[in-house]
Jmol script that loads the backbone (N, CA, C; Angstrom):
load data "model"
ATOM      1  N   UNK A   1      44.871 122.613 272.017  1.00  0.00           N
ATOM      2  CA  UNK A   1      45.601 122.682 270.760  1.00  0.00           C
ATOM      3  C   UNK A   1      44.632 122.390 269.617  1.00  0.00           C
ATOM      4  N   UNK A   2      44.703 123.178 268.592  1.00  0.00           N
ATOM      5  CA  UNK A   2      43.798 123.001 267.464  1.00  0.00           C
ATOM      6  C   UNK A   2      44.316 121.886 266.556  1.00  0.00           C
ATOM      7  N   UNK A   3      43.424 121.413 265.699  1.00  0.00           N
ATOM      8  CA  UNK A   3      43.771 120.337 264.774  1.00  0.00           C
ATOM      9  C   UNK A   3      44.900 120.765 263.831  1.00  0.00           C
ATOM     10  N   UNK A   4      44.869 122.006 263.396  1.00  0.00           N
ATOM     11  CA  UNK A   4      45.906 122.509 262.495  1.00  0.00           C
ATOM     12  C   UNK A   4      47.292 122.521 263.136  1.00  0.00           C
ATOM     13  N   UNK A   5      47.339 122.886 264.406  1.00  0.00           N
ATOM     14  CA  UNK A   5      48.626 122.904 265.120  1.00  0.00           C
ATOM     15  C   UNK A   5      49.139 121.486 265.342  1.00  0.00           C
ATOM     16  N   UNK A   6      48.200 120.556 265.616  1.00  0.00           N
ATOM     17  CA  UNK A   6      48.593 119.148 265.814  1.00  0.00           C
ATOM     18  C   UNK A   6      49.179 118.579 264.525  1.00  0.00           C
ATOM     19  N   UNK A   7      48.505 118.834 263.427  1.00  0.00           N
ATOM     20  CA  UNK A   7      48.977 118.342 262.121  1.00  0.00           C
ATOM     21  C   UNK A   7      50.325 118.974 261.786  1.00  0.00           C
ATOM     22  N   UNK A   8      50.467 120.261 262.043  1.00  0.00           N
ATOM     23  CA  UNK A   8      51.738 120.947 261.782  1.00  0.00           C
ATOM     24  C   UNK A   8      52.857 120.394 262.635  1.00  0.00           C
ATOM     25  N   UNK A   9      52.579 120.098 263.892  1.00  0.00           N
ATOM     26  CA  UNK A   9      53.593 119.522 264.792  1.00  0.00           C
ATOM     27  C   UNK A   9      54.006 118.135 264.327  1.00  0.00           C
ATOM     28  N   UNK A  10      53.035 117.325 263.933  1.00  0.00           N
ATOM     29  CA  UNK A  10      53.340 115.964 263.442  1.00  0.00           C
ATOM     30  C   UNK A  10      54.182 116.038 262.168  1.00  0.00           C
ATOM     31  N   UNK A  11      53.825 116.915 261.259  1.00  0.00           N
ATOM     32  CA  UNK A  11      54.597 117.070 260.014  1.00  0.00           C
ATOM     33  C   UNK A  11      56.016 117.534 260.338  1.00  0.00           C
ATOM     34  N   UNK A  12      56.173 118.477 261.246  1.00  0.00           N
ATOM     35  CA  UNK A  12      57.504 118.957 261.617  1.00  0.00           C
ATOM     36  C   UNK A  12      58.344 117.836 262.220  1.00  0.00           C
ATOM     37  N   UNK A  13      57.744 117.020 263.085  1.00  0.00           N
ATOM     38  CA  UNK A  13      58.475 115.899 263.691  1.00  0.00           C
ATOM     39  C   UNK A  13      58.884 114.884 262.637  1.00  0.00           C
ATOM     40  N   UNK A  14      57.980 114.574 261.719  1.00  0.00           N
ATOM     41  CA  UNK A  14      58.287 113.618 260.645  1.00  0.00           C
ATOM     42  C   UNK A  14      59.416 114.151 259.764  1.00  0.00           C
ATOM     43  N   UNK A  15      59.389 115.431 259.440  1.00  0.00           N
ATOM     44  CA  UNK A  15      60.442 116.033 258.609  1.00  0.00           C
ATOM     45  C   UNK A  15      61.786 115.957 259.321  1.00  0.00           C
ATOM     46  N   UNK A  16      61.822 116.260 260.610  1.00  0.00           N
ATOM     47  CA  UNK A  16      63.068 116.188 261.382  1.00  0.00           C
ATOM     48  C   UNK A  16      63.595 114.759 261.415  1.00  0.00           C
ATOM     49  N   UNK A  17      62.715 113.792 261.640  1.00  0.00           N
ATOM     50  CA  UNK A  17      63.130 112.383 261.657  1.00  0.00           C
ATOM     51  C   UNK A  17      63.695 111.969 260.308  1.00  0.00           C
ATOM     52  N   UNK A  18      63.045 112.366 259.234  1.00  0.00           N
ATOM     53  CA  UNK A  18      63.545 112.044 257.886  1.00  0.00           C
ATOM     54  C   UNK A  18      64.910 112.676 257.650  1.00  0.00           C
ATOM     55  N   UNK A  19      65.100 113.925 258.059  1.00  0.00           N
ATOM     56  CA  UNK A  19      66.399 114.595 257.901  1.00  0.00           C
ATOM     57  C   UNK A  19      67.496 113.899 258.700  1.00  0.00           C
ATOM     58  N   UNK A  20      67.173 113.466 259.917  1.00  0.00           N
ATOM     59  CA  UNK A  20      68.146 112.740 260.731  1.00  0.00           C
ATOM     60  C   UNK A  20      68.533 111.428 260.054  1.00  0.00           C
ATOM     61  N   UNK A  21      67.580 110.711 259.515  1.00  0.00           N
ATOM     62  CA  UNK A  21      67.863 109.449 258.820  1.00  0.00           C
ATOM     63  C   UNK A  21      68.721 109.692 257.588  1.00  0.00           C
ATOM     64  N   UNK A  22      68.407 110.710 256.810  1.00  0.00           N
ATOM     65  CA  UNK A  22      69.204 111.027 255.615  1.00  0.00           C
ATOM     66  C   UNK A  22      70.627 111.398 255.992  1.00  0.00           C
ATOM     67  N   UNK A  23      70.793 112.232 257.009  1.00  0.00           N
ATOM     68  CA  UNK A  23      72.145 112.624 257.452  1.00  0.00           C
ATOM     69  C   UNK A  23      72.928 111.416 257.945  1.00  0.00           C
ATOM     70  N   UNK A  24      72.280 110.553 258.710  1.00  0.00           N
ATOM     71  CA  UNK A  24      72.956 109.346 259.189  1.00  0.00           C
ATOM     72  C   UNK A  24      73.417 108.496 258.005  1.00  0.00           C
ATOM     73  N   UNK A  25      72.539 108.267 257.051  1.00  0.00           N
ATOM     74  CA  UNK A  25      72.878 107.440 255.888  1.00  0.00           C
ATOM     75  C   UNK A  25      74.024 108.044 255.082  1.00  0.00           C
ATOM     76  N   UNK A  26      73.985 109.339 254.851  1.00  0.00           N
ATOM     77  CA  UNK A  26      75.010 109.991 254.012  1.00  0.00           C
ATOM     78  C   UNK A  26      76.365 110.080 254.702  1.00  0.00           C
ATOM     79  N   UNK A  27      76.407 110.284 256.016  1.00  0.00           N
ATOM     80  CA  UNK A  27      77.667 110.604 256.678  1.00  0.00           C
ATOM     81  C   UNK A  27      78.155 109.593 257.714  1.00  0.00           C
ATOM     82  N   UNK A  28      77.290 108.739 258.244  1.00  0.00           N
ATOM     83  CA  UNK A  28      77.711 107.845 259.320  1.00  0.00           C
ATOM     84  C   UNK A  28      77.497 106.368 259.023  1.00  0.00           C
ATOM     85  N   UNK A  29      76.660 106.022 258.072  1.00  0.00           N
ATOM     86  CA  UNK A  29      76.416 104.636 257.702  1.00  0.00           C
ATOM     87  C   UNK A  29      77.646 104.064 257.002  1.00  0.00           C
ATOM     88  N   UNK A  30      78.131 102.926 257.487  1.00  0.00           N
ATOM     89  CA  UNK A  30      79.294 102.285 256.865  1.00  0.00           C
ATOM     90  C   UNK A  30      78.787 101.528 255.637  1.00  0.00           C
ATOM     91  N   UNK A  31      79.111 102.069 254.460  1.00  0.00           N
ATOM     92  CA  UNK A  31      78.659 101.514 253.191  1.00  0.00           C
ATOM     93  C   UNK A  31      79.407 100.235 252.849  1.00  0.00           C
ATOM     94  N   UNK A  32      80.701 100.185 253.188  1.00  0.00           N
ATOM     95  CA  UNK A  32      81.504  99.014 252.890  1.00  0.00           C
ATOM     96  C   UNK A  32      82.721  98.936 253.801  1.00  0.00           C
ATOM     97  N   UNK A  33      83.260  97.741 253.938  1.00  0.00           N
ATOM     98  CA  UNK A  33      84.486  97.518 254.700  1.00  0.00           C
ATOM     99  C   UNK A  33      85.368  96.608 253.885  1.00  0.00           C
ATOM    100  N   UNK A  34      86.674  96.750 254.059  1.00  0.00           N
ATOM    101  CA  UNK A  34      87.572  95.894 253.306  1.00  0.00           C
ATOM    102  C   UNK A  34      89.017  96.059 253.725  1.00  0.00           C
ATOM    103  N   UNK A  35      89.876  95.418 252.948  1.00  0.00           N
ATOM    104  CA  UNK A  35      91.313  95.452 253.182  1.00  0.00           C
ATOM    105  C   UNK A  35      91.993  95.815 251.878  1.00  0.00           C
ATOM    106  N   UNK A  36      92.918  96.737 251.958  1.00  0.00           N
ATOM    107  CA  UNK A  36      93.753  97.102 250.806  1.00  0.00           C
ATOM    108  C   UNK A  36      95.205  96.865 251.205  1.00  0.00           C
ATOM    109  N   UNK A  37      96.010  96.436 250.242  1.00  0.00           N
ATOM    110  CA  UNK A  37      97.417  96.169 250.509  1.00  0.00           C
ATOM    111  C   UNK A  37      98.272  96.849 249.461  1.00  0.00           C
ATOM    112  N   UNK A  38      99.421  97.338 249.893  1.00  0.00           N
ATOM    113  CA  UNK A  38     100.353  97.953 248.958  1.00  0.00           C
ATOM    114  C   UNK A  38     101.437  98.711 249.690  1.00  0.00           C
ATOM    115  N   UNK A  39     102.244  99.413 248.901  1.00  0.00           N
ATOM    116  CA  UNK A  39     103.350 100.190 249.439  1.00  0.00           C
ATOM    117  C   UNK A  39     102.835 101.559 249.872  1.00  0.00           C
ATOM    118  N   UNK A  40     103.162 101.925 251.103  1.00  0.00           N
ATOM    119  CA  UNK A  40     102.734 103.219 251.622  1.00  0.00           C
ATOM    120  C   UNK A  40     103.543 104.317 250.945  1.00  0.00           C
ATOM    121  N   UNK A  41     102.865 105.205 250.247  1.00  0.00           N
ATOM    122  CA  UNK A  41     103.519 106.307 249.564  1.00  0.00           C
ATOM    123  C   UNK A  41     103.737 107.470 250.526  1.00  0.00           C
ATOM    124  N   UNK A  42     102.665 107.918 251.185  1.00  0.00           N
ATOM    125  CA  UNK A  42     102.820 109.005 252.142  1.00  0.00           C
ATOM    126  C   UNK A  42     101.662 109.046 253.123  1.00  0.00           C
ATOM    127  N   UNK A  43     101.905 109.718 254.254  1.00  0.00           N
ATOM    128  CA  UNK A  43     100.870 110.082 255.220  1.00  0.00           C
ATOM    129  C   UNK A  43     101.164 111.518 255.619  1.00  0.00           C
ATOM    130  N   UNK A  44     100.147 112.379 255.551  1.00  0.00           N
ATOM    131  CA  UNK A  44     100.318 113.783 255.913  1.00  0.00           C
ATOM    132  C   UNK A  44      99.176 114.222 256.825  1.00  0.00           C
ATOM    133  N   UNK A  45      99.464 115.226 257.633  1.00  0.00           N
ATOM    134  CA  UNK A  45      98.421 115.853 258.451  1.00  0.00           C
ATOM    135  C   UNK A  45      98.133 117.192 257.804  1.00  0.00           C
ATOM    136  N   UNK A  46      96.880 117.397 257.380  1.00  0.00           N
ATOM    137  CA  UNK A  46      96.564 118.642 256.694  1.00  0.00           C
ATOM    138  C   UNK A  46      95.119 119.043 256.930  1.00  0.00           C
ATOM    139  N   UNK A  47      94.825 120.283 256.599  1.00  0.00           N
ATOM    140  CA  UNK A  47      93.485 120.813 256.725  1.00  0.00           C
ATOM    141  C   UNK A  47      93.517 122.253 257.164  1.00  0.00           C
ATOM    142  N   UNK A  48      92.489 123.004 256.822  1.00  0.00           N
ATOM    143  CA  UNK A  48      92.399 124.407 257.200  1.00  0.00           C
ATOM    144  C   UNK A  48      91.911 124.571 258.637  1.00  0.00           C
ATOM    145  N   UNK A  49      90.799 123.953 258.962  1.00  0.00           N
ATOM    146  CA  UNK A  49      90.239 124.060 260.305  1.00  0.00           C
ATOM    147  C   UNK A  49      90.441 122.749 261.057  1.00  0.00           C
ATOM    148  N   UNK A  50      90.019 121.661 260.448  1.00  0.00           N
ATOM    149  CA  UNK A  50      90.163 120.329 261.038  1.00  0.00           C
ATOM    150  C   UNK A  50      91.400 119.677 260.439  1.00  0.00           C
ATOM    151  N   UNK A  51      92.425 119.449 261.241  1.00  0.00           N
ATOM    152  CA  UNK A  51      93.646 118.786 260.784  1.00  0.00           C
ATOM    153  C   UNK A  51      93.402 117.274 260.818  1.00  0.00           C
ATOM    154  N   UNK A  52      93.439 116.652 259.652  1.00  0.00           N
ATOM    155  CA  UNK A  52      93.215 115.214 259.552  1.00  0.00           C
ATOM    156  C   UNK A  52      94.415 114.559 258.893  1.00  0.00           C
ATOM    157  N   UNK A  53      94.553 113.271 259.118  1.00  0.00           N
ATOM    158  CA  UNK A  53      95.637 112.499 258.511  1.00  0.00           C
ATOM    159  C   UNK A  53      95.140 111.885 257.219  1.00  0.00           C
ATOM    160  N   UNK A  54      95.895 112.124 256.164  1.00  0.00           N
ATOM    161  CA  UNK A  54      95.556 111.604 254.837  1.00  0.00           C
ATOM    162  C   UNK A  54      96.734 110.796 254.317  1.00  0.00           C
ATOM    163  N   UNK A  55      96.471 109.748 253.546  1.00  0.00           N
ATOM    164  CA  UNK A  55      97.539 108.913 253.040  1.00  0.00           C
ATOM    165  C   UNK A  55      97.246 108.354 251.671  1.00  0.00           C
ATOM    166  N   UNK A  56      98.291 107.771 251.086  1.00  0.00           N
ATOM    167  CA  UNK A  56      98.158 107.137 249.768  1.00  0.00           C
ATOM    168  C   UNK A  56      98.943 105.832 249.780  1.00  0.00           C
ATOM    169  N   UNK A  57      98.312 104.785 249.266  1.00  0.00           N
ATOM    170  CA  UNK A  57      98.902 103.470 249.148  1.00  0.00           C
ATOM    171  C   UNK A  57      99.035 103.160 247.666  1.00  0.00           C
ATOM    172  N   UNK A  58     100.211 102.706 247.240  1.00  0.00           N
ATOM    173  CA  UNK A  58     100.413 102.291 245.856  1.00  0.00           C
ATOM    174  C   UNK A  58     100.265 100.772 245.809  1.00  0.00           C
ATOM    175  N   UNK A  59      99.260 100.306 245.094  1.00  0.00           N
ATOM    176  CA  UNK A  59      98.979  98.876 245.022  1.00  0.00           C
ATOM    177  C   UNK A  59      99.716  98.259 243.845  1.00  0.00           C
ATOM    178  N   UNK A  60     100.029  96.968 243.977  1.00  0.00           N
ATOM    179  CA  UNK A  60     100.713  96.289 242.895  1.00  0.00           C
ATOM    180  C   UNK A  60      99.765  96.123 241.716  1.00  0.00           C
ATOM    181  N   UNK A  61     100.341  96.017 240.539  1.00  0.00           N
ATOM    182  CA  UNK A  61      99.551  95.891 239.334  1.00  0.00           C
ATOM    183  C   UNK A  61      99.376  97.244 238.669  1.00  0.00           C
ATOM    184  N   UNK A  62      98.770  97.219 237.522  1.00  0.00           N
ATOM    185  CA  UNK A  62      98.531  98.450 236.769  1.00  0.00           C
ATOM    186  C   UNK A  62      97.085  98.458 236.302  1.00  0.00           C
ATOM    187  N   UNK A  63      96.578  99.644 236.096  1.00  0.00           N
ATOM    188  CA  UNK A  63      95.224  99.768 235.543  1.00  0.00           C
ATOM    189  C   UNK A  63      95.228 100.910 234.534  1.00  0.00           C
ATOM    190  N   UNK A  64      94.245 100.884 233.707  1.00  0.00           N
ATOM    191  CA  UNK A  64      94.158 101.900 232.671  1.00  0.00           C
ATOM    192  C   UNK A  64      92.825 102.618 232.780  1.00  0.00           C
ATOM    193  N   UNK A  65      92.886 103.936 233.001  1.00  0.00           N
ATOM    194  CA  UNK A  65      91.652 104.730 233.024  1.00  0.00           C
ATOM    195  C   UNK A  65      91.239 105.099 231.604  1.00  0.00           C
ATOM    196  N   UNK A  66      92.234 105.252 230.755  1.00  0.00           N
ATOM    197  CA  UNK A  66      91.969 105.562 229.360  1.00  0.00           C
ATOM    198  C   UNK A  66      92.670 104.531 228.495  1.00  0.00           C
ATOM    199  N   UNK A  67      92.116 104.277 227.337  1.00  0.00           N
ATOM    200  CA  UNK A  67      92.699 103.318 226.425  1.00  0.00           C
ATOM    201  C   UNK A  67      94.108 103.770 226.034  1.00  0.00           C
ATOM    202  N   UNK A  68      95.057 102.839 226.104  1.00  0.00           N
ATOM    203  CA  UNK A  68      96.423 103.130 225.682  1.00  0.00           C
ATOM    204  C   UNK A  68      97.304 103.733 226.761  1.00  0.00           C
ATOM    205  N   UNK A  69      96.811 103.904 227.982  1.00  0.00           N
ATOM    206  CA  UNK A  69      97.630 104.438 229.061  1.00  0.00           C
ATOM    207  C   UNK A  69      97.686 103.437 230.215  1.00  0.00           C
ATOM    208  N   UNK A  70      98.784 103.468 230.951  1.00  0.00           N
ATOM    209  CA  UNK A  70      98.964 102.590 232.098  1.00  0.00           C
ATOM    210  C   UNK A  70      99.359 103.427 233.301  1.00  0.00           C
ATOM    211  N   UNK A  71      98.888 103.043 234.463  1.00  0.00           N
ATOM    212  CA  UNK A  71      99.292 103.728 235.680  1.00  0.00           C
ATOM    213  C   UNK A  71      99.107 102.791 236.862  1.00  0.00           C
ATOM    214  N   UNK A  72      99.728 103.130 237.995  1.00  0.00           N
ATOM    215  CA  UNK A  72      99.594 102.330 239.199  1.00  0.00           C
ATOM    216  C   UNK A  72      98.210 102.488 239.811  1.00  0.00           C
ATOM    217  N   UNK A  73      97.792 101.456 240.525  1.00  0.00           N
ATOM    218  CA  UNK A  73      96.574 101.567 241.330  1.00  0.00           C
ATOM    219  C   UNK A  73      96.924 102.347 242.580  1.00  0.00           C
ATOM    220  N   UNK A  74      96.190 103.379 242.861  1.00  0.00           N
ATOM    221  CA  UNK A  74      96.432 104.191 244.050  1.00  0.00           C
ATOM    222  C   UNK A  74      95.185 104.173 244.922  1.00  0.00           C
ATOM    223  N   UNK A  75      95.402 104.052 246.218  1.00  0.00           N
ATOM    224  CA  UNK A  75      94.317 104.066 247.200  1.00  0.00           C
ATOM    225  C   UNK A  75      94.546 105.245 248.124  1.00  0.00           C
ATOM    226  N   UNK A  76      93.720 106.272 247.997  1.00  0.00           N
ATOM    227  CA  UNK A  76      93.831 107.452 248.848  1.00  0.00           C
ATOM    228  C   UNK A  76      92.825 107.316 249.971  1.00  0.00           C
ATOM    229  N   UNK A  77      93.263 107.644 251.186  1.00  0.00           N
ATOM    230  CA  UNK A  77      92.438 107.394 252.356  1.00  0.00           C
ATOM    231  C   UNK A  77      92.694 108.417 253.447  1.00  0.00           C
ATOM    232  N   UNK A  78      91.779 108.470 254.407  1.00  0.00           N
ATOM    233  CA  UNK A  78      91.944 109.219 255.643  1.00  0.00           C
ATOM    234  C   UNK A  78      92.244 108.206 256.734  1.00  0.00           C
ATOM    235  N   UNK A  79      92.790 108.672 257.848  1.00  0.00           N
ATOM    236  CA  UNK A  79      93.166 107.765 258.925  1.00  0.00           C
ATOM    237  C   UNK A  79      92.358 108.125 260.165  1.00  0.00           C
ATOM    238  N   UNK A  80      91.819 107.097 260.817  1.00  0.00           N
ATOM    239  CA  UNK A  80      90.892 107.287 261.928  1.00  0.00           C
ATOM    240  C   UNK A  80      91.512 107.913 263.160  1.00  0.00           C
ATOM    241  N   UNK A  81      92.739 107.536 263.518  1.00  0.00           N
ATOM    242  CA  UNK A  81      93.299 108.106 264.742  1.00  0.00           C
ATOM    243  C   UNK A  81      94.786 108.384 264.628  1.00  0.00           C
ATOM    244  N   UNK A  82      95.273 109.182 265.536  1.00  0.00           N
ATOM    245  CA  UNK A  82      96.649 109.666 265.505  1.00  0.00           C
ATOM    246  C   UNK A  82      97.663 108.540 265.695  1.00  0.00           C
ATOM    247  N   UNK A  83      97.379 107.583 266.539  1.00  0.00           N
ATOM    248  CA  UNK A  83      98.318 106.488 266.804  1.00  0.00           C
ATOM    249  C   UNK A  83      98.615 105.690 265.536  1.00  0.00           C
ATOM    250  N   UNK A  84      97.570 105.361 264.777  1.00  0.00           N
ATOM    251  CA  UNK A  84      97.745 104.638 263.518  1.00  0.00           C
ATOM    252  C   UNK A  84      98.542 105.498 262.532  1.00  0.00           C
ATOM    253  N   UNK A  85      98.200 106.776 262.436  1.00  0.00           N
ATOM    254  CA  UNK A  85      98.893 107.681 261.509  1.00  0.00           C
ATOM    255  C   UNK A  85     100.369 107.797 261.845  1.00  0.00           C
ATOM    256  N   UNK A  86     100.718 107.938 263.106  1.00  0.00           N
ATOM    257  CA  UNK A  86     102.121 108.071 263.489  1.00  0.00           C
ATOM    258  C   UNK A  86     102.907 106.795 263.207  1.00  0.00           C
ATOM    259  N   UNK A  87     102.282 105.632 263.415  1.00  0.00           N
ATOM    260  CA  UNK A  87     102.947 104.367 263.089  1.00  0.00           C
ATOM    261  C   UNK A  87     103.218 104.282 261.589  1.00  0.00           C
ATOM    262  N   UNK A  88     102.263 104.729 260.800  1.00  0.00           N
ATOM    263  CA  UNK A  88     102.431 104.688 259.349  1.00  0.00           C
ATOM    264  C   UNK A  88     103.485 105.698 258.902  1.00  0.00           C
ATOM    265  N   UNK A  89     103.486 106.896 259.499  1.00  0.00           N
ATOM    266  CA  UNK A  89     104.479 107.908 259.140  1.00  0.00           C
ATOM    267  C   UNK A  89     105.901 107.419 259.402  1.00  0.00           C
ATOM    268  N   UNK A  90     106.076 106.671 260.460  1.00  0.00           N
ATOM    269  CA  UNK A  90     107.400 106.154 260.820  1.00  0.00           C
ATOM    270  C   UNK A  90     107.836 105.016 259.913  1.00  0.00           C
ATOM    271  N   UNK A  91     106.929 104.487 259.102  1.00  0.00           N
ATOM    272  CA  UNK A  91     107.239 103.344 258.243  1.00  0.00           C
ATOM    273  C   UNK A  91     106.873 103.576 256.786  1.00  0.00           C
ATOM    274  N   UNK A  92     107.005 104.801 256.326  1.00  0.00           N
ATOM    275  CA  UNK A  92     106.684 105.117 254.935  1.00  0.00           C
ATOM    276  C   UNK A  92     107.573 104.301 253.998  1.00  0.00           C
ATOM    277  N   UNK A  93     106.985 103.809 252.926  1.00  0.00           N
ATOM    278  CA  UNK A  93     107.725 103.005 251.956  1.00  0.00           C
ATOM    279  C   UNK A  93     107.620 101.516 252.219  1.00  0.00           C
ATOM    280  N   UNK A  94     107.052 101.126 253.338  1.00  0.00           N
ATOM    281  CA  UNK A  94     106.877  99.706 253.644  1.00  0.00           C
ATOM    282  C   UNK A  94     105.569  99.197 253.056  1.00  0.00           C
ATOM    283  N   UNK A  95     105.437  97.876 253.064  1.00  0.00           N
ATOM    284  CA  UNK A  95     104.229  97.217 252.575  1.00  0.00           C
ATOM    285  C   UNK A  95     103.229  97.127 253.735  1.00  0.00           C
ATOM    286  N   UNK A  96     102.007  97.590 253.512  1.00  0.00           N
ATOM    287  CA  UNK A  96     100.973  97.583 254.550  1.00  0.00           C
ATOM    288  C   UNK A  96      99.725  96.869 254.036  1.00  0.00           C
ATOM    289  N   UNK A  97      99.046  96.184 254.946  1.00  0.00           N
ATOM    290  CA  UNK A  97      97.682  95.715 254.725  1.00  0.00           C
ATOM    291  C   UNK A  97      96.819  96.518 255.688  1.00  0.00           C
ATOM    292  N   UNK A  98      95.885  97.276 255.140  1.00  0.00           N
ATOM    293  CA  UNK A  98      95.085  98.208 255.934  1.00  0.00           C
ATOM    294  C   UNK A  98      93.605  97.840 255.886  1.00  0.00           C
ATOM    295  N   UNK A  99      92.961  97.872 257.037  1.00  0.00           N
ATOM    296  CA  UNK A  99      91.514  97.675 257.093  1.00  0.00           C
ATOM    297  C   UNK A  99      90.869  99.063 257.013  1.00  0.00           C
ATOM    298  N   UNK A 100      89.832  99.193 256.200  1.00  0.00           N
ATOM    299  CA  UNK A 100      89.178 100.493 256.037  1.00  0.00           C
ATOM    300  C   UNK A 100      87.670 100.353 256.046  1.00  0.00           C
ATOM    301  N   UNK A 101      87.024 101.481 256.311  1.00  0.00           N
ATOM    302  CA  UNK A 101      85.568 101.592 256.208  1.00  0.00           C
ATOM    303  C   UNK A 101      85.263 102.627 255.137  1.00  0.00           C
ATOM    304  N   UNK A 102      84.246 102.349 254.349  1.00  0.00           N
ATOM    305  CA  UNK A 102      83.834 103.268 253.288  1.00  0.00           C
ATOM    306  C   UNK A 102      82.498 103.898 253.657  1.00  0.00           C
ATOM    307  N   UNK A 103      82.457 105.217 253.587  1.00  0.00           N
ATOM    308  CA  UNK A 103      81.234 105.962 253.858  1.00  0.00           C
ATOM    309  C   UNK A 103      80.732 106.571 252.556  1.00  0.00           C
ATOM    310  N   UNK A 104      79.501 107.037 252.527  1.00  0.00           N
ATOM    311  CA  UNK A 104      78.943 107.635 251.323  1.00  0.00           C
ATOM    312  C   UNK A 104      79.535 109.027 251.044  1.00  0.00           C
ATOM    313  N   UNK A 105      79.809 109.796 252.118  1.00  0.00           N
ATOM    314  CA  UNK A 105      80.373 111.142 251.978  1.00  0.00           C
ATOM    315  C   UNK A 105      81.356 111.394 253.100  1.00  0.00           C
ATOM    316  N   UNK A 106      82.305 112.285 252.851  1.00  0.00           N
ATOM    317  CA  UNK A 106      83.318 112.642 253.857  1.00  0.00           C
ATOM    318  C   UNK A 106      82.780 113.718 254.795  1.00  0.00           C
ATOM    319  N   UNK A 107      83.333 113.734 255.992  1.00  0.00           N
ATOM    320  CA  UNK A 107      83.061 114.802 256.959  1.00  0.00           C
ATOM    321  C   UNK A 107      84.367 115.535 257.233  1.00  0.00           C
ATOM    322  N   UNK A 108      84.346 116.850 257.431  1.00  0.00           N
ATOM    323  CA  UNK A 108      85.592 117.604 257.594  1.00  0.00           C
ATOM    324  C   UNK A 108      86.478 117.108 258.730  1.00  0.00           C
ATOM    325  N   UNK A 109      85.901 116.686 259.841  1.00  0.00           N
ATOM    326  CA  UNK A 109      86.711 116.242 260.969  1.00  0.00           C
ATOM    327  C   UNK A 109      87.119 114.779 260.844  1.00  0.00           C
ATOM    328  N   UNK A 110      86.582 114.057 259.855  1.00  0.00           N
ATOM    329  CA  UNK A 110      86.946 112.657 259.633  1.00  0.00           C
ATOM    330  C   UNK A 110      87.998 112.533 258.536  1.00  0.00           C
ATOM    331  N   UNK A 111      88.089 113.525 257.661  1.00  0.00           N
ATOM    332  CA  UNK A 111      89.081 113.492 256.594  1.00  0.00           C
ATOM    333  C   UNK A 111      88.495 113.856 255.257  1.00  0.00           C
ATOM    334  N   UNK A 112      89.365 113.916 254.243  1.00  0.00           N
ATOM    335  CA  UNK A 112      88.948 114.314 252.903  1.00  0.00           C
ATOM    336  C   UNK A 112      88.384 113.156 252.085  1.00  0.00           C
ATOM    337  N   UNK A 113      88.674 111.941 252.492  1.00  0.00           N
ATOM    338  CA  UNK A 113      88.296 110.768 251.723  1.00  0.00           C
ATOM    339  C   UNK A 113      87.091 110.060 252.318  1.00  0.00           C
ATOM    340  N   UNK A 114      86.357 109.324 251.483  1.00  0.00           N
ATOM    341  CA  UNK A 114      85.263 108.497 251.986  1.00  0.00           C
ATOM    342  C   UNK A 114      85.807 107.184 252.548  1.00  0.00           C
ATOM    343  N   UNK A 115      87.084 106.873 252.261  1.00  0.00           N
ATOM    344  CA  UNK A 115      87.734 105.682 252.792  1.00  0.00           C
ATOM    345  C   UNK A 115      88.504 106.071 254.054  1.00  0.00           C
ATOM    346  N   UNK A 116      88.178 105.427 255.186  1.00  0.00           N
ATOM    347  CA  UNK A 116      88.810 105.758 256.462  1.00  0.00           C
ATOM    348  C   UNK A 116      89.473 104.502 257.005  1.00  0.00           C
ATOM    349  N   UNK A 117      90.813 104.543 257.090  1.00  0.00           N
ATOM    350  CA  UNK A 117      91.571 103.422 257.632  1.00  0.00           C
ATOM    351  C   UNK A 117      91.425 103.431 259.151  1.00  0.00           C
ATOM    352  N   UNK A 118      91.022 102.270 259.697  1.00  0.00           N
ATOM    353  CA  UNK A 118      90.829 102.183 261.139  1.00  0.00           C
ATOM    354  C   UNK A 118      91.778 101.211 261.827  1.00  0.00           C
ATOM    355  N   UNK A 119      92.557 100.444 261.041  1.00  0.00           N
ATOM    356  CA  UNK A 119      93.537  99.555 261.657  1.00  0.00           C
ATOM    357  C   UNK A 119      94.562  99.085 260.630  1.00  0.00           C
ATOM    358  N   UNK A 120      95.719  98.720 261.153  1.00  0.00           N
ATOM    359  CA  UNK A 120      96.799  98.142 260.347  1.00  0.00           C
ATOM    360  C   UNK A 120      96.795  96.654 260.624  1.00  0.00           C
ATOM    361  N   UNK A 121      96.618  95.851 259.576  1.00  0.00           N
ATOM    362  CA  UNK A 121      96.606  94.392 259.761  1.00  0.00           C
ATOM    363  C   UNK A 121      98.030  93.859 259.787  1.00  0.00           C
ATOM    364  N   UNK A 122      98.840  94.244 258.781  1.00  0.00           N
ATOM    365  CA  UNK A 122     100.252  93.842 258.752  1.00  0.00           C
ATOM    366  C   UNK A 122     101.087  94.968 258.188  1.00  0.00           C
ATOM    367  N   UNK A 123     102.363  94.922 258.556  1.00  0.00           N
ATOM    368  CA  UNK A 123     103.340  95.884 258.048  1.00  0.00           C
ATOM    369  C   UNK A 123     104.654  95.131 257.892  1.00  0.00           C
ATOM    370  N   UNK A 124     105.291  95.248 256.721  1.00  0.00           N
ATOM    371  CA  UNK A 124     106.567  94.567 256.529  1.00  0.00           C
ATOM    372  C   UNK A 124     107.380  95.304 255.487  1.00  0.00           C
ATOM    373  N   UNK A 125     108.694  95.060 255.534  1.00  0.00           N
ATOM    374  CA  UNK A 125     109.596  95.667 254.552  1.00  0.00           C
ATOM    375  C   UNK A 125     109.326  95.078 253.184  1.00  0.00           C
ATOM    376  N   UNK A 126     109.563  95.884 252.157  1.00  0.00           N
ATOM    377  CA  UNK A 126     109.408  95.416 250.790  1.00  0.00           C
ATOM    378  C   UNK A 126     110.593  94.526 250.446  1.00  0.00           C
ATOM    379  N   UNK A 127     110.365  93.495 249.622  1.00  0.00           N
ATOM    380  CA  UNK A 127     111.486  92.642 249.199  1.00  0.00           C
ATOM    381  C   UNK A 127     112.472  93.452 248.348  1.00  0.00           C
ATOM    382  N   UNK A 128     113.727  93.176 248.530  1.00  0.00           N
ATOM    383  CA  UNK A 128     114.775  93.899 247.785  1.00  0.00           C
ATOM    384  C   UNK A 128     114.996  93.295 246.422  1.00  0.00           C
TER     385      UNK A 128
END
end "model"
wireframe off; spacefill off
backbone 0.3
color backbone group
């Protein structure tokens, strides 16, 4: 093997390793984890090719994106597995505490959101 081919092979390997690291960081590295609590607004299964579960939680309190306006805090998320999604679908409108993982970017088979709910911590009826 000539020196030029060796250098080319090493450069190709380094480029592939760098691309793998970048892809891992962008799509699989867990950037953050946390818990969100609020009233479950909806859970739906949707998608063109990859059917994923998506949901929205309405959190207590209000926030303003623009001066002079008020709106509810909303947490939009994807759901990690079917069992969790079905439990949530059967209890829409209840108060949930959800554990989630935050990624840098979404993947089509993981859902539309960078926030992926992986467990339900608590579920209870809203006070009347």
